Phi, psi and omega in degrees: 000155179235171182273166176287119186223343186224166173304322177298323180297311179302313181298318181299317179297306186294321178296316179294318180302307181295329175303315179295312183301316184289346175260352188278131185286348181263333182231351185302328181299329179298319184279320186277336181249339192238348179296144185270001179222165180282156179298330174301325179273331180283324181304312182298327177296318179290328175298311179301318178302306182291328176296319175292316179297311187271323184246004175069024186289339184052044180260344180278131184239007185266192177230094189300326183289312180296326177298317181285328174298317180290322176297321177301335181283338178270322180217126180301110177275121182251167181303322179305319182292312177300323178294317182294316176309311179298316177298317180292319179299313185293318177298319177297318176296315183294333180284337188251328192221163178208130176142190183297315182287328177297312179298318179296321182299316181293318180293319185291321181299315177301316176300315183293318178307309183296314180295316181297313178302318176300308186295322179295317179298318177294329182290346181271352175283143179295341180263013178296133174244123182280000000 
């Protein structure tokens, strides 16, 4: 196995991850029933997001927090959903890659999980400012 080093590696990781997600009985419904865009349009955004996070490409132009806050208004995102997302992400990484960037991808996902849960909880307060 090798480490995550190129855009193609990121794409491989994201594609394999979403294959797992779409079959998962705990979180697939979020993606199949509540996403505001098709998976075909969503995947390139995720390639850019993780390419930016892991390889510094600065290709992602969205706002991941606002996207998830908006999604939470459609379907209540719970800790169990984030934990499952993180477990699938980490498992996918471990199946495909090994090394510093692979470890960073797992660490960054853990940080994002924690921050998203916090921000989503804050967004439910009446005084929340986006």
